[in-house]
N, C-alpha and C positions, 0 to 999 in steps of 0.2 A: 919592559913593555909600558908603552905611556897610555894614558887614558884619553889621549886625544880622539875627538871624534873623526870618524871616517864618512864620507859622503856615500850615503847608499843610492842616491839617484836624485833625478829633478823631474817634477811633475807639476805642472800649471804654473811654471816660472818660480816654484819653491824648492829650494834645495833641502834635502832630508838627510840626516846623518843619526849615527848611533855611535856609541863609544864600544869597541870590542872588549868582550868578556863583561858587559853590564848585565844587571838583572832586569827584566823585562815582563810586562803585563800583556794582557788582550789588545790594548791599542797599539803597541809597539808591534806586536804580531801582524795585526791588519795592516800596518803601515808598512813594514818591509815586503810583504806579499806583494805589493804592487810593482816591484822591481826583478828586473832578471839578473840576481846575485845568488850565490850560495849562502845559506845562512844554516848554521849548525847549533841547533838548540837543544841545550843540556837541562833536563827536567831534574832538579835535586834539592836536596833539604839540607838545613843546617847541621842536622844530627847525624846525617849519612856518611859513616865511615868511608865507604868506597868512593863517594862523591868527593869528599875532601882529598882522598888519595890521588885521584886522576885530574885534580884542577891544575896542579903545576904542568902537567903534560899536556892539557888543553892550552896553557899559555904559550908553551913552546909551538905547539902547532898553529896558534894563532900568528905569531911571529913570522913563521915559515909561509903562512899562506894569506898573509894579510890583503894581497892585492886580489885574490880571488874570492876568498870567503870570510865571513864573521861568524865568531863563536859568541852565542849569548847563553843566559841561563834563565831559567823559570823556576821560582821559588814553589814547590808543591804545595806548601801549608798555605801559603798566600793567594794562590790562584787553582784552587780546586776544579773550576770549570774548565780551564785550559787542559788540564790532567784528563779529566772526562772526554773532552773533545778529541784529544789525541791518543787516547787509549792507555795512558800512563798507568803501570800497575806496579812498577817497582823503579828504584833509583839506583844510578842514573839511568834515565832513558833519553834516547839521542834522537832528535827528529830533525831530518835534514831537509831543508827547502830549496828550491831553485825556481824562480819565474812564478813564485806564488804558490807552488803545489808542493806537496810532500814526494819526495823522491825516494826516500827510504827512512826506515826507523828501526832501532834495535835497542836492547839494553845490556847493562853491565858495564863494569869499569875497566874494559878491555883496551889499554892502549893501542894495541895492534889492530884491533879493529875499527876503532876510530880512525887512526891513520889510514888504513885500506880504504875505508868508505869514502873518506874525503877525496883520496886520489882518484878513485875510479869515478867520483861524480865530476870531478875536475876533468878528467880525460873525456868522458862523455859530454860534458859542457863543451868542451874544445871541439868535438866533432859533432855537436847537436844531436846526440843520440840517446840522451836521457830519456826514461820513461817513467811518468809519474806513477807511484804507489796510489792505488784507489783505497780510500777509506769509506 
């Protein structure tokens, strides 16, 4: 896995990019919400055992889905406001965005759940059938 930045979109003649698997804060969330792409945001902590356990699996998923979605992380200790905004009460919590809206969220270090949710959203995005989750 490379730390090479990927283009997430172009807005007002400016190209915006993020590195897959990077840690982000409020500014980056506000930025990527402008684009019609799938973003899987994992709320995590350095001391969280299940978070550490699932991270290699997320790297594999990122490599497999690099053209469709981008996996990113939020450190819950550094960004408590984001945790409150997205209802994070356990780690890891996954919040999946498409087109700037939350399409689903779930908690737990279950690789099968992450894989299934990403596949489902990719299928729905392909058929333009996703229904945003209301917060």
